[in-house]
N, CA, C and O atoms as a DFTB+ gen file, in Angstrom:
836 C
 N C O
     1  1     128.200     193.538     101.783
     2  2     128.846     192.277     102.152
     3  2     129.176     192.303     103.651
     4  3     129.858     193.212     104.124
     5  1     128.683     191.287     104.404
     6  2     128.962     191.285     105.838
     7  2     130.352     190.694     106.102
     8  3     131.044     190.263     105.180
     9  1     130.739     190.685     107.365
    10  2     132.109     190.311     107.715
    11  2     132.460     188.885     107.317
    12  3     133.563     188.624     106.837
    13  1     131.520     187.958     107.515
    14  2     131.809     186.562     107.160
    15  2     132.007     186.424     105.650
    16  3     132.878     185.679     105.201
    17  1     131.200     187.139     104.873
    18  2     131.383     187.119     103.416
    19  2     132.742     187.703     103.032
    20  3     133.416     187.192     102.137
    21  1     133.134     188.772     103.712
    22  2     134.444     189.379     103.450
    23  2     135.566     188.403     103.806
    24  3     136.566     188.299     103.096
    25  1     135.379     187.688     104.924
    26  2     136.377     186.700     105.335
    27  2     136.487     185.578     104.321
    28  3     137.585     185.145     103.971
    29  1     135.337     185.109     103.851
    30  2     135.341     184.041     102.839
    31  2     136.069     184.506     101.573
    32  3     136.862     183.760     100.999
    33  1     135.799     185.726     101.149
    34  2     136.438     186.237      99.936
    35  2     137.932     186.420     100.131
    36  3     138.719     186.159      99.221
    37  1     138.327     186.871     101.324
    38  2     139.754     187.006     101.610
    39  2     140.446     185.662     101.566
    40  3     141.586     185.561     101.113
    41  1     139.755     184.615     102.040
    42  2     140.306     183.268     101.982
    43  2     140.448     182.830     100.531
    44  3     141.466     182.254     100.148
    45  1     139.440     183.099      99.737
    46  2     139.495     182.741      98.318
    47  2     140.637     183.477      97.619
    48  3     141.324     182.915      96.765
    49  1     140.828     184.738      97.993
    50  2     141.896     185.550      97.394
    51  2     143.267     185.219      97.971
    52  3     144.282     185.744      97.514
    53  1     143.293     184.345      98.977
    54  2     144.526     183.970      99.688
    55  2     145.215     185.237     100.188
    56  3     146.422     185.417     100.028
    57  1     144.420     186.098     100.792
    58  2     144.889     187.383     101.318
    59  2     145.092     187.237     102.826
    60  3     144.175     187.476     103.612
    61  1     146.283     186.849     103.212
    62  2     146.565     186.540     104.614
    63  2     146.356     187.747     105.522
    64  3     145.797     187.613     106.611
    65  1     146.796     188.917     105.087
    66  2     146.662     190.111     105.920
    67  2     145.200     190.439     106.206
    68  3     144.841     190.794     107.328
    69  1     144.366     190.315     105.184
    70  2     142.941     190.621     105.370
    71  2     142.269     189.583     106.260
    72  3     141.436     189.933     107.096
    73  1     142.617     188.321     106.091
    74  2     142.075     187.283     106.970
    75  2     142.460     187.583     108.416
    76  3     141.620     187.510     109.312
    77  1     143.722     187.918     108.641
    78  2     144.192     188.225     109.991
    79  2     143.469     189.435     110.579
    80  3     143.228     189.495     111.785
    81  1     143.126     190.392     109.727
    82  2     142.437     191.597     110.199
    83  2     140.961     191.339     110.478
    84  3     140.392     191.893     111.418
    85  1     140.350     190.496     109.653
    86  2     138.912     190.250     109.784
    87  2     138.559     189.240     110.868
    88  3     137.491     189.325     111.475
    89  1     139.449     188.289     111.112
    90  2     139.110     187.198     112.027
    91  2     138.731     187.689     113.428
    92  3     137.701     187.259     113.946
    93  1     139.511     188.566     114.064
    94  2     139.109     189.035     115.401
    95  2     137.767     189.769     115.396
    96  3     136.999     189.672     116.354
    97  1     137.494     190.489     114.337
    98  2     136.216     191.197     114.231
    99  2     135.059     190.205     114.083
   100  3     133.979     190.408     114.636
   101  1     135.301     189.134     113.331
   102  2     134.268     188.106     113.171
   103  2     134.006     187.396     114.501
   104  3     132.864     187.067     114.822
   105  1     135.077     187.163     115.273
   106  2     134.931     186.480     116.554
   107  2     134.055     187.289     117.509
   108  3     133.315     186.721     118.312
   109  1     134.141     188.606     117.418
   110  2     133.316     189.466     118.270
   111  2     131.836     189.400     117.899
   112  3     130.965     189.665     118.727
   113  1     131.565     189.045     116.651
   114  2     130.197     189.153     116.136
   115  2     129.516     187.811     115.912
   116  3     128.293     187.722     116.025
   117  1     130.282     186.758     115.593
   118  2     129.685     185.478     115.194
   119  2     130.189     184.328     116.055
   120  3     131.236     184.426     116.695
   121  1     129.428     183.239     116.062
   122  2     129.859     181.998     116.697
   123  2     131.018     181.404     115.903
   124  3     131.076     181.532     114.680
   125  1     131.935     180.754     116.610
   126  2     133.128     180.217     115.957
   127  2     132.785     179.216     114.865
   128  3     133.411     179.216     113.805
   129  1     131.784     178.353     115.118
   130  2     131.432     177.364     114.094
   131  2     130.879     178.016     112.841
   132  3     131.084     177.503     111.741
   133  1     130.174     179.149     112.984
   134  2     129.668     179.870     111.808
   135  2     130.821     180.496     111.027
   136  3     130.811     180.512     109.797
   137  1     131.808     181.009     111.748
   138  2     132.975     181.600     111.085
   139  2     133.675     180.550     110.232
   140  3     134.118     180.827     109.117
   141  1     133.765     179.336     110.780
   142  2     134.427     178.257     110.043
   143  2     133.577     177.791     108.868
   144  3     134.041     177.759     107.728
   145  1     132.335     177.433     109.154
   146  2     131.497     176.808     108.138
   147  2     131.100     177.770     107.022
   148  3     131.119     177.405     105.847
   149  1     130.735     179.018     107.397
   150  2     130.218     179.969     106.403
   151  2     131.295     180.865     105.809
   152  3     131.088     181.508     104.780
   153  1     132.461     180.899     106.479
   154  2     133.529     181.762     106.010
   155  2     134.739     181.008     105.518
   156  3     134.943     180.852     104.314
   157  1     135.537     180.543     106.452
   158  2     136.828     179.946     106.113
   159  2     136.709     178.666     105.299
   160  3     137.403     178.502     104.296
   161  1     135.828     177.752     105.726
   162  2     135.726     176.460     105.038
   163  2     135.219     176.626     103.605
   164  3     135.737     175.999     102.681
   165  1     134.211     177.468     103.429
   166  2     133.722     177.715     102.070
   167  2     134.817     178.344     101.211
   168  3     134.941     178.047     100.023
   169  1     135.603     179.211     101.829
   170  2     136.680     179.860     101.093
   171  2     137.753     178.889     100.658
   172  3     138.170     178.908      99.500
   173  1     138.213     178.027     101.576
   174  2     139.295     177.104     101.234
   175  2     138.819     176.040     100.258
   176  3     139.608     175.540      99.455
   177  1     137.538     175.687     100.316
   178  2     137.014     174.732      99.329
   179  2     137.005     175.357      97.932
   180  3     137.253     174.675      96.938
   181  1     136.723     176.641      97.867
   182  2     136.780     177.332      96.575
   183  2     138.223     177.400      96.078
   184  3     138.478     177.269      94.881
   185  1     139.154     177.604      96.990
   186  2     140.572     177.566      96.619
   187  2     140.912     176.195      96.032
   188  3     141.616     176.100      95.027
   189  1     140.407     175.137      96.667
   190  2     140.630     173.791      96.151
   191  2     140.052     173.597      94.762
   192  3     140.666     172.958      93.908
   193  1     138.865     174.155      94.540
   194  2     138.236     174.044      93.211
   195  2     139.072     174.773      92.164
   196  3     139.278     174.263      91.062
   197  1     139.546     175.950      92.504
   198  2     140.366     176.723      91.573
   199  2     141.686     176.015      91.282
   200  3     142.225     176.111      90.179
   201  1     142.196     175.306      92.283
   202  2     143.412     174.519      92.079
   203  2     143.153     173.389      91.080
   204  3     143.944     173.160      90.165
   205  1     142.040     172.693      91.270
   206  2     141.723     171.579      90.372
   207  2     141.484     172.059      88.944
   208  3     141.774     171.341      87.987
   209  1     140.961     173.263      88.803
   210  2     140.681     173.795      87.467
   211  2     141.895     174.471      86.840
   212  3     141.821     174.957      85.712
   213  1     143.004     174.504      87.560
   214  2     144.229     175.058      87.004
   215  2     144.368     176.555      87.122
   216  3     145.305     177.137      86.576
   217  1     143.435     177.197      87.835
   218  2     143.549     178.650      88.022
   219  2     144.509     178.986      89.159
   220  3     145.162     180.028      89.137
   221  1     144.593     178.103      90.150
   222  2     145.568     178.216      91.220
   223  2     146.540     177.057      91.100
   224  3     146.222     176.016      90.526
   225  1     147.732     177.255      91.654
   226  2     148.752     176.220      91.594
   227  2     149.159     175.824      93.018
   228  3     148.654     176.384      93.991
   229  1     150.068     174.861      93.132
   230  2     150.413     174.306      94.445
   231  2     150.832     175.374      95.460
   232  3     150.407     175.284      96.612
   233  1     151.634     176.374      95.104
   234  2     151.998     177.391      96.105
   235  2     150.783     178.113      96.679
   236  3     150.730     178.390      97.877
   237  1     149.803     178.418      95.821
   238  2     148.586     179.078      96.315
   239  2     147.800     178.148      97.234
   240  3     147.287     178.577      98.268
   241  1     147.708     176.881      96.857
   242  2     146.980     175.917      97.682
   243  2     147.659     175.752      99.040
   244  3     146.991     175.681     100.071
   245  1     148.980     175.693      99.032
   246  2     149.723     175.536     100.276
   247  2     149.563     176.764     101.169
   248  3     149.385     176.628     102.379
   249  1     149.625     177.953     100.588
   250  2     149.466     179.171     101.379
   251  2     148.054     179.253     101.944
   252  3     147.864     179.635     103.098
   253  1     147.068     178.895     101.134
   254  2     145.688     178.888     101.619
   255  2     145.521     177.950     102.795
   256  3     144.837     178.275     103.765
   257  1     146.149     176.780     102.712
   258  2     146.062     175.804     103.802
   259  2     146.736     176.337     105.064
   260  3     146.254     176.110     106.174
   261  1     147.846     177.044     104.890
   262  2     148.544     177.606     106.050
   263  2     147.719     178.700     106.722
   264  3     147.676     178.791     107.949
   265  1     147.064     179.531     105.906
   266  2     146.191     180.567     106.467
   267  2     145.051     179.914     107.245
   268  3     144.684     180.358     108.333
   269  1     144.502     178.851     106.661
   270  2     143.411     178.139     107.323
   271  2     143.885     177.529     108.635
   272  3     143.186     177.586     109.647
   273  1     145.066     176.950     108.610
   274  2     145.610     176.298     109.808
   275  2     145.823     177.320     110.926
   276  3     145.470     177.056     112.075
   277  1     146.393     178.475     110.606
   278  2     146.636     179.493     111.628
   279  2     145.323     180.055     112.160
   280  3     145.224     180.392     113.339
   281  1     144.321     180.156     111.302
   282  2     143.009     180.638     111.745
   283  2     142.357     179.629     112.686
   284  3     141.748     180.007     113.687
   285  1     142.488     178.346     112.359
   286  2     141.906     177.303     113.206
   287  2     142.602     177.248     114.563
   288  3     141.969     176.912     115.564
   289  1     143.888     177.571     114.611
   290  2     144.596     177.606     115.891
   291  2     143.982     178.638     116.833
   292  3     144.010     178.475     118.052
   293  1     143.433     179.695     116.255
   294  2     142.767     180.735     117.045
   295  2     141.357     180.303     117.430
   296  3     140.899     180.571     118.541
   297  1     140.672     179.634     116.505
   298  2     139.266     179.293     116.726
   299  2     139.066     178.023     117.551
   300  3     138.052     177.886     118.235
   301  1     140.015     177.101     117.493
   302  2     139.851     175.823     118.207
   303  2     139.602     175.996     119.708
   304  3     138.708     175.345     120.249
   305  1     140.364     176.855     120.400
   306  2     140.092     177.031     121.836
   307  2     138.701     177.596     122.116
   308  3     138.083     177.270     123.130
   309  1     138.218     178.440     121.216
   310  2     136.875     179.005     121.378
   311  2     135.832     177.916     121.204
   312  3     134.852     177.862     121.948
   313  1     136.042     177.050     120.225
   314  2     135.131     175.923     120.016
   315  2     135.133     175.010     121.237
   316  3     134.084     174.540     121.678
   317  1     136.329     174.766     121.777
   318  2     136.438     173.884     122.940
   319  2     135.690     174.464     124.139
   320  3     135.002     173.737     124.855
   321  1     135.824     175.765     124.355
   322  2     135.133     176.416     125.477
   323  2     133.621     176.350     125.310
   324  3     132.877     176.275     126.288
   325  1     133.181     176.377     124.057
   326  2     131.748     176.363     123.774
   327  2     131.194     174.950     123.663
   328  3     129.993     174.753     123.479
   329  1     132.105     173.948     123.779
   330  2     131.710     172.539     123.609
   331  2     131.045     172.309     122.252
   332  3     130.093     171.539     122.122
   333  1     131.582     173.008     121.244
   334  2     131.048     172.875     119.892
   335  2     132.028     172.091     119.041
   336  3     133.226     172.372     119.036
   337  1     131.515     171.117     118.331
   338  2     132.328     170.353     117.386
   339  2     131.773     170.570     115.984
   340  3     130.594     170.333     115.724
   341  1     132.637     171.021     115.094
   342  2     132.187     171.254     113.721
   343  2     131.884     169.929     113.034
   344  3     130.974     169.845     112.210
   345  1     132.647     168.898     113.376
   346  2     132.477     167.597     112.745
   347  2     133.018     166.556     113.715
   348  3     134.156     166.671     114.169
   349  1     132.222     165.543     114.040
   350  2     132.696     164.547     114.998
   351  2     133.474     163.420     114.338
   352  3     133.838     162.452     115.006
   353  1     133.734     163.526     113.044
   354  2     134.534     162.532     112.344
   355  2     136.013     162.825     112.578
   356  3     136.482     163.939     112.346
   357  1     136.740     161.807     113.041
   358  2     138.146     161.991     113.374
   359  2     139.046     161.259     112.383
   360  3     138.713     160.183     111.888
   361  1     140.194     161.872     112.109
   362  2     141.154     161.340     111.145
   363  2     142.539     161.326     111.780
   364  3     142.989     162.330     112.332
   365  1     143.209     160.183     111.697
   366  2     144.620     160.090     112.069
   367  2     145.430     160.128     110.784
   368  3     145.126     159.413     109.830
   369  1     146.463     160.965     110.761
   370  2     147.254     161.114     109.538
   371  2     148.731     161.221     109.889
   372  3     149.094     161.751     110.939
   373  1     149.574     160.714     109.004
   374  2     151.006     160.830     109.216
   375  2     151.784     160.250     108.046
   376  3     151.240     159.529     107.210
   377  1     153.072     160.581     108.005
   378  2     153.985     160.001     107.033
   379  2     154.673     158.808     107.688
   380  3     155.087     158.885     108.845
   381  1     154.793     157.718     106.961
   382  2     155.267     156.466     107.545
   383  2     156.729     156.544     107.975
   384  3     157.468     157.440     107.568
   385  1     157.123     155.591     108.802
   386  2     158.475     155.573     109.361
   387  2     159.531     155.496     108.256
   388  3     159.363     154.789     107.261
   389  1     160.629     156.246     108.456
   390  2     161.710     156.273     107.485
   391  2     161.581     157.372     106.459
   392  3     162.483     157.574     105.646
   393  1     160.463     158.091     106.488
   394  2     160.188     159.133     105.493
   395  2     159.956     160.461     106.216
   396  3     159.009     160.597     106.992
   397  1     160.824     161.433     105.956
   398  2     160.721     162.714     106.663
   399  2     159.969     163.773     105.858
   400  3     159.853     164.913     106.307
   401  1     159.462     163.421     104.689
   402  2     158.736     164.375     103.855
   403  2     157.324     164.580     104.410
   404  3     156.630     163.610     104.715
   405  1     156.909     165.815     104.537
   406  2     155.578     166.022     105.110
   407  2     154.795     167.179     104.497
   408  3     153.744     167.543     105.024
   409  1     155.268     167.765     103.410
   410  2     154.546     168.895     102.823
   411  2     153.165     168.459     102.340
   412  3     152.160     169.095     102.655
   413  1     153.125     167.369     101.573
   414  2     151.844     166.892     101.061
   415  2     150.922     166.439     102.176
   416  3     149.724     166.725     102.161
   417  1     151.486     165.730     103.144
   418  2     150.697     165.256     104.280
   419  2     150.132     166.417     105.076
   420  3     148.969     166.390     105.481
   421  1     150.950     167.437     105.302
   422  2     150.504     168.615     106.049
   423  2     149.404     169.348     105.301
   424  3     148.479     169.883     105.913
   425  1     149.503     169.373     103.987
   426  2     148.472     170.015     103.178
   427  2     147.147     169.263     103.304
   428  3     146.095     169.884     103.453
   429  1     147.192     167.937     103.245
   430  2     145.982     167.135     103.428
   431  2     145.397     167.381     104.820
   432  3     144.187     167.551     104.975
   433  1     146.266     167.399     105.822
   434  2     145.830     167.639     107.192
   435  2     145.127     168.988     107.313
   436  3     144.066     169.088     107.929
   437  1     145.718     170.015     106.728
   438  2     145.137     171.358     106.803
   439  2     143.807     171.439     106.071
   440  3     142.870     172.080     106.547
   441  1     143.723     170.788     104.913
   442  2     142.480     170.821     104.139
   443  2     141.371     170.059     104.859
   444  3     140.212     170.472     104.826
   445  1     141.719     168.950     105.507
   446  2     140.722     168.205     106.279
   447  2     140.233     169.026     107.464
   448  3     139.037     169.066     107.753
   449  1     141.171     169.681     108.149
   450  2     140.797     170.557     109.255
   451  2     139.880     171.666     108.764
   452  3     138.897     172.011     109.419
   453  1     140.214     172.217     107.607
   454  2     139.399     173.286     107.019
   455  2     137.991     172.814     106.714
   456  3     137.044     173.601     106.715
   457  1     137.864     171.520     106.453
   458  2     136.553     170.966     106.126
   459  2     135.797     170.500     107.366
   460  3     134.725     169.905     107.264
   461  1     136.368     170.778     108.540
   462  2     135.651     170.506     109.780
   463  2     135.970     169.198     110.457
   464  3     135.381     168.877     111.489
   465  1     136.900     168.428     109.893
   466  2     137.260     167.162     110.518
   467  2     138.203     167.393     111.703
   468  3     138.983     168.345     111.712
   469  1     138.122     166.520     112.689
   470  2     139.074     166.535     113.792
   471  2     140.270     165.698     113.364
   472  3     140.158     164.485     113.184
   473  1     141.417     166.354     113.201
   474  2     142.590     165.701     112.621
   475  2     143.683     165.527     113.673
   476  3     144.048     166.469     114.377
   477  1     144.191     164.310     113.761
   478  2     145.308     164.003     114.643
   479  2     146.536     163.762     113.755
   480  3     146.728     162.669     113.221
   481  1     147.356     164.799     113.611
   482  2     148.507     164.748     112.706
   483  2     149.726     164.263     113.489
   484  3     150.198     164.941     114.401
   485  1     150.229     163.082     113.126
   486  2     151.357     162.480     113.829
   487  2     152.701     162.875     113.232
   488  3     153.746     162.409     113.685
   489  1     152.674     163.738     112.211
   490  2     153.914     164.223     111.631
   491  2     154.546     163.232     110.669
   492  3     153.863     162.404     110.067
   493  1     155.876     163.331     110.533
   494  2     156.607     162.462     109.611
   495  2     157.427     161.432     110.378
   496  3     157.578     161.518     111.596
   497  1     157.957     160.447     109.633
   498  2     158.783     159.388     110.222
   499  2     158.071     158.739     111.412
   500  3     158.645     158.580     112.490
   501  1     156.801     158.367     111.188
   502  2     155.947     157.879     112.274
   503  2     155.942     156.347     112.342
   504  3     155.590     155.690     111.362
   505  1     156.325     155.775     113.477
   506  2     156.315     154.305     113.617
   507  2     154.898     153.738     113.553
   508  3     153.927     154.424     113.875
   509  1     154.795     152.493     113.140
   510  2     153.489     151.838     113.034
   511  2     152.760     151.846     114.369
   512  3     151.550     152.064     114.421
   513  1     153.504     151.607     115.455
   514  2     152.871     151.578     116.780
   515  2     152.170     152.888     117.108
   516  3     151.129     152.888     117.765
   517  1     152.730     154.001     116.656
   518  2     152.131     155.311     116.946
   519  2     150.780     155.455     116.265
   520  3     149.842     156.004     116.842
   521  1     150.683     154.957     115.029
   522  2     149.397     154.993     114.321
   523  2     148.364     154.135     115.065
   524  3     147.236     154.569     115.300
   525  1     148.762     152.936     115.425
   526  2     147.837     152.017     116.100
   527  2     147.384     152.608     117.429
   528  3     146.193     152.600     117.743
   529  1     148.333     153.120     118.209
   530  2     147.999     153.686     119.522
   531  2     147.042     154.857     119.393
   532  3     146.094     154.976     120.168
   533  1     147.287     155.723     118.416
   534  2     146.430     156.902     118.255
   535  2     145.028     156.506     117.784
   536  3     144.040     157.106     118.208
   537  1     144.936     155.513     116.923
   538  2     143.626     155.023     116.488
   539  2     142.830     154.494     117.671
   540  3     141.636     154.771     117.796
   541  1     143.489     153.734     118.539
   542  2     142.807     153.181     119.710
   543  2     142.419     154.294     120.687
   544  3     141.337     154.265     121.274
   545  1     143.294     155.255     120.854
   546  2     143.051     156.353     121.799
   547  2     141.874     157.216     121.379
   548  3     141.092     157.662     122.219
   549  1     141.748     157.453     120.069
   550  2     140.762     158.420     119.574
   551  2     139.515     157.783     118.967
   552  3     138.510     158.462     118.755
   553  1     139.577     156.480     118.686
   554  2     138.488     155.797     117.966
   555  2     138.183     156.508     116.645
   556  3     137.025     156.647     116.250
   557  1     139.245     156.952     115.973
   558  2     139.090     157.657     114.701
   559  2     138.515     156.733     113.632
   560  3     138.742     155.523     113.631
   561  1     137.766     157.349     112.726
   562  2     137.119     156.586     111.660
   563  2     137.973     156.461     110.404
   564  3     137.724     155.607     109.554
   565  1     138.994     157.331     110.295
   566  2     139.832     157.323     109.093
   567  2     141.311     157.366     109.464
   568  3     141.709     157.969     110.461
   569  1     142.113     156.704     108.625
   570  2     143.561     156.728     108.756
   571  2     144.152     157.080     107.395
   572  3     143.860     156.421     106.397
   573  1     144.979     158.114     107.356
   574  2     145.626     158.545     106.113
   575  2     147.128     158.325     106.240
   576  3     147.764     158.846     107.156
   577  1     147.689     157.555     105.320
   578  2     149.102     157.185     105.359
   579  2     149.828     157.748     104.142
   580  3     149.469     157.454     103.002
   581  1     150.842     158.554     104.394
   582  2     151.608     159.162     103.314
   583  2     152.979     158.514     103.209
   584  3     153.610     158.211     104.222
   585  1     153.440     158.301     101.975
   586  2     154.796     157.820     101.710
   587  2     155.309     158.556     100.478
   588  3     154.681     158.513      99.420
   589  1     156.432     159.220     100.610
   590  2     156.975     160.009      99.505
   591  2     158.179     159.348      98.852
   592  3     158.732     159.876      97.887
   593  1     158.585     158.202      99.370
   594  2     159.726     157.473      98.821
   595  2     159.305     156.046      98.480
   596  3     158.529     155.428      99.209
   597  1     159.817     155.536      97.382
   598  2     159.486     154.145      97.020
   599  2     159.984     153.183      98.093
   600  3     159.414     152.108      98.276
   601  1     161.040     153.563      98.798
   602  2     161.615     152.685      99.814
   603  2     160.776     152.647     101.086
   604  3     160.972     151.769     101.926
   605  1     159.856     153.576     101.237
   606  2     159.026     153.576     102.457
   607  2     157.578     153.171     102.183
   608  3     156.764     153.116     103.105
   609  1     157.257     152.890     100.929
   610  2     155.888     152.496     100.597
   611  2     155.465     151.235     101.356
   612  3     154.301     151.084     101.725
   613  1     156.416     150.340     101.583
   614  2     156.082     149.094     102.277
   615  2     155.561     149.365     103.681
   616  3     154.850     148.540     104.254
   617  1     155.916     150.530     104.240
   618  2     155.404     150.896     105.552
   619  2     153.898     151.025     105.558
   620  3     153.250     150.736     106.564
   621  1     153.336     151.457     104.443
   622  2     151.882     151.548     104.340
   623  2     151.263     150.161     104.431
   624  3     150.260     149.968     105.118
   625  1     151.864     149.187     103.733
   626  2     151.355     147.818     103.787
   627  2     151.418     147.265     105.214
   628  3     150.471     146.642     105.695
   629  1     152.557     147.505     105.881
   630  2     152.745     147.004     107.241
   631  2     151.673     147.547     108.184
   632  3     151.099     146.808     108.983
   633  1     151.413     148.843     108.077
   634  2     150.432     149.458     108.978
   635  2     149.031     148.938     108.686
   636  3     148.263     148.670     109.610
   637  1     148.699     148.795     107.425
   638  2     147.370     148.271     107.068
   639  2     147.199     146.859     107.615
   640  3     146.146     146.522     108.156
   641  1     148.228     146.039     107.475
   642  2     148.156     144.671     108.007
   643  2     147.968     144.684     109.521
   644  3     147.210     143.880     110.064
   645  1     148.661     145.600     110.201
   646  2     148.532     145.714     111.654
   647  2     147.115     146.147     112.043
   648  3     146.523     145.601     112.975
   649  1     146.585     147.127     111.323
   650  2     145.236     147.621     111.620
   651  2     144.208     146.513     111.457
   652  3     143.323     146.349     112.297
   653  1     144.327     145.749     110.367
   654  2     143.374     144.658     110.128
   655  2     143.515     143.574     111.196
   656  3     142.519     143.030     111.674
   657  1     144.759     143.265     111.564
   658  2     145.007     142.241     112.575
   659  2     144.418     142.645     113.921
   660  3     143.899     141.811     114.664
   661  1     144.506     143.945     114.224
   662  2     143.967     144.465     115.492
   663  2     142.441     144.555     115.470
   664  3     141.809     144.741     116.510
   665  1     141.855     144.423     114.280
   666  2     140.405     144.477     114.152
   667  2     139.824     145.872     114.329
   668  3     138.678     146.027     114.752
   669  1     140.620     146.887     114.001
   670  2     140.157     148.265     114.159
   671  2     139.229     148.651     113.011
   672  3     139.528     148.401     111.843
   673  1     138.116     149.254     113.354
   674  2     137.118     149.638     112.358
   675  2     137.445     151.025     111.817
   676  3     136.933     152.028     112.314
   677  1     138.283     151.077     110.815
   678  2     138.746     152.349     110.281
   679  2     138.953     152.232     108.774
   680  3     139.411     151.203     108.277
   681  1     138.612     153.289     108.060
   682  2     138.871     153.349     106.624
   683  2     140.277     153.911     106.413
   684  3     140.652     154.907     107.030
   685  1     141.049     153.268     105.540
   686  2     142.448     153.652     105.351
   687  2     142.659     154.199     103.937
   688  3     142.332     153.548     102.945
   689  1     143.216     155.413     103.874
   690  2     143.555     156.047     102.613
   691  2     145.070     156.174     102.511
   692  3     145.742     156.427     103.510
   693  1     145.605     156.000     101.317
   694  2     147.041     156.151     101.103
   695  2     147.296     157.186     100.022
   696  3     146.458     157.435      99.155
   697  1     148.486     157.786     100.100
   698  2     148.869     158.775      99.107
   699  2     150.357     159.018      99.165
   700  3     151.060     158.450     100.001
   701  1     150.841     159.877      98.260
   702  2     152.260     160.182      98.167
   703  2     152.736     160.058      96.739
   704  3     152.092     159.408      95.916
   705  1     153.862     160.678      96.443
   706  2     154.360     160.765      95.064
   707  2     154.461     159.418      94.340
   708  3     154.040     159.327      93.187
   709  1     155.009     158.361      94.977
   710  2     155.148     157.093      94.244
   711  2     153.907     156.204      94.322
   712  3     153.869     155.136      93.712
   713  1     152.898     156.639      95.066
   714  2     151.713     155.807      95.323
   715  2     150.683     156.008      94.215
   716  3     150.522     157.119      93.710
   717  1     149.991     154.943      93.839
   718  2     148.921     155.036      92.844
   719  2     147.794     154.073      93.221
   720  3     147.881     153.350      94.213
   721  1     146.744     154.082      92.415
   722  2     145.585     153.247      92.716
   723  2     145.942     151.762      92.697
   724  3     145.411     150.982      93.488
   725  1     146.828     151.379      91.807
   726  2     147.229     149.971      91.726
   727  2     147.870     149.519      93.037
   728  3     147.573     148.434      93.537
   729  1     148.751     150.355      93.589
   730  2     149.382     150.033      94.861
   731  2     148.349     149.980      95.983
   732  3     148.389     149.091      96.833
   733  1     147.430     150.933      95.978
   734  2     146.377     150.966      96.996
   735  2     145.559     149.681      96.964
   736  3     145.220     149.123      98.008
   737  1     145.247     149.221      95.764
   738  2     144.494     147.972      95.627
   739  2     145.317     146.787      96.124
   740  3     144.793     145.890      96.784
   741  1     146.598     146.791      95.802
   742  2     147.471     145.673      96.175
   743  2     147.578     145.513      97.687
   744  3     147.592     144.393      98.197
   745  1     147.654     146.632      98.402
   746  2     147.815     146.557      99.862
   747  2     146.470     146.631     100.583
   748  3     146.408     146.703     101.810
   749  1     145.399     146.612      99.796
   750  2     144.025     146.573     100.329
   751  2     143.680     147.806     101.168
   752  3     143.029     147.714     102.209
   753  1     144.137     148.958     100.679
   754  2     143.686     150.219     101.266
   755  2     142.254     150.477     100.813
   756  3     141.810     149.933      99.802
   757  1     141.538     151.304     101.557
   758  2     140.149     151.611     101.198
   759  2     140.051     152.725     100.166
   760  3     139.001     152.917      99.552
   761  1     141.145     153.461      99.973
   762  2     141.099     154.546      99.005
   763  2     142.468     155.123      98.733
   764  3     143.410     154.933      99.503
   765  1     142.561     155.838      97.612
   766  2     143.804     156.505      97.203
   767  2     143.453     157.901      96.716
   768  3     142.467     158.087      96.003
   769  1     144.262     158.883      97.102
   770  2     144.053     160.247      96.635
   771  2     145.360     160.801      96.089
   772  3     146.429     160.614      96.670
   773  1     145.244     161.486      94.960
   774  2     146.416     162.036      94.281
   775  2     146.849     163.371      94.875
   776  3     148.013     163.758      94.773
   777  1     145.895     164.077      95.500
   778  2     146.229     165.376      96.095
   779  2     145.276     165.659      97.257
   780  3     144.364     164.882      97.542
   781  1     145.513     166.788      97.917
   782  2     144.748     167.118      99.122
   783  2     143.268     167.315      98.837
   784  3     142.422     166.889      99.623
   785  1     142.952     167.950      97.734
   786  2     141.555     168.204      97.387
   787  2     140.821     166.887      97.177
   788  3     139.695     166.715      97.644
   789  1     141.467     165.953      96.466
   790  2     140.854     164.649      96.244
   791  2     140.694     163.881      97.556
   792  3     139.709     163.165      97.743
   793  1     141.661     164.029      98.464
   794  2     141.587     163.328      99.753
   795  2     140.358     163.773     100.541
   796  3     139.638     162.948     101.104
   797  1     140.128     165.079     100.576
   798  2     138.959     165.599     101.286
   799  2     137.677     165.107     100.626
   800  3     136.742     164.684     101.306
   801  1     137.640     165.163      99.323
   802  2     136.438     164.732      98.603
   803  2     136.166     163.246      98.835
   804  3     135.016     162.835      98.990
   805  1     137.235     162.444      98.857
   806  2     137.065     161.010      99.058
   807  2     136.528     160.708     100.456
   808  3     135.626     159.886     100.618
   809  1     137.084     161.374     101.459
   810  2     136.597     161.158     102.819
   811  2     135.164     161.656     102.956
   812  3     134.339     161.009     103.600
   813  1     134.866     162.801     102.354
   814  2     133.481     163.296     102.365
   815  2     132.539     162.243     101.831
   816  3     131.486     161.989     102.416
   817  1     132.916     161.622     100.709
   818  2     132.030     160.629     100.075
   819  2     131.874     159.398     100.950
   820  3     130.795     158.807     100.994
   821  1     132.932     159.000     101.648
   822  2     132.856     157.834     102.518
   823  2     132.000     158.116     103.750
   824  3     131.258     157.248     104.210
   825  1     132.105     159.321     104.274
   826  2     131.288     159.708     105.429
   827  2     129.815     159.674     105.065
   828  3     128.974     159.286     105.875
   829  1     129.508     160.083     103.841
   830  2     128.106     160.211     103.406
   831  2     127.532     158.928     102.836
   832  3     126.374     158.901     102.421
   833  1     128.330     157.852     102.809
   834  2     127.830     156.578     102.282
   835  2     126.781     155.979     103.228
   836  3     126.244     154.906     102.955
């Protein structure tokens, strides 16, 4: 088993220490995009599959996403120096204004990053203007809006209305504990995801349409 295979398996095993030990060795031997695509990304996608099948649970998925995020923090500067982009599809994501919950949103952000997307994470309690400004600045193709409180769900509707009024060409996905497909349809979102794995799969399918 070569180093990239070992790295992928460590990611699948959610073995943070081994990932930390293998990553510098992989950087010496392989291109950063290969480390991501053939090692880390394949590993975290397998973690997602195991989560969906009930073999892994939310704590494992969250830890896997954190390991992936810390690894990408190391690899991103190398990619930038090499002028290499793993995926030119950009995503703006954030939790709407009035809502400080961000665990689920951060997990989606990490999983999207793991899948090679360029993610602009605006954090929690994000005003509508910030979403609009970032979409215009980056020309992102996707917008992900999280709301974890029933009292902040209306923020998703407000932002969608603003995006449509501005004429921005972007697909909008919504999610969060109180959100469901019926709500997504009502506010004319382009998609709804129940968890991070579904969010990545949905965006993948939209990109490939």
